[in-house]
C-alpha positions, 0 to 999 in steps of 0.5 A: 580651549575656552578660558574659565573666569575666576571672580575675586571678591575683595570687601573694603571698609575704609581701605582707601590706603590699601585699594590701589596696592591690593589691586596692583598685587592681584594683577601681578599675581593673576597675570601669571595665570594666563589660563584664566580670566580674572574679574575683581569685585571690590565691595565697599561696605559703607566706607566713610573715606574715599574707598568708593571713589577709588573703586570707581576709578579702578572700574573706569580703567579696567573692564575686569574690575567691578565696584559694588556698594553695600551696607556694612557686613553685606559681603554675602550679597556681593556674590550676586555680582560674580560671573566666574565659575569660581569665586574667592573672597579675600580680606585685607589680611596683607598676604604677600604676592607669593602667598597669594599666588600659592593660595590661588594656584592651589585652589584652582588646581583642585 
C-alpha cells in the first residue's frame, strides 16, 4: 500500500527561538505515524530575525522540509507549495507533543 503524504504548514514571524524546537517536536510526533510520509513547510512571513536562516538550515538537513519566504500575512499563498494529500496549518501555539499527536491522529483518521 502506498503511503499518503501529509503536508504540515508552519507559519513563522520572528520565531528564531522556536523553529528548531517546533521541528524537533513535529519529528517526534510524526515519527510514530509510520503509515504516512510527512513534509514540513516552514513559511517565513517577513521575519526580521534569523528565522529565514534557520529554516534554510533545516531544508539542507532534511529533504522533507521546505522553506518558503512570503510577505507578512502570506499564509494562504503557502498552500501553493504543498504536495500532500492532506494539509494542516499549525501555529506557534505551544501545543505539547501529546496534544499534537492527538490532533494529527484524529484528523488523519477521519
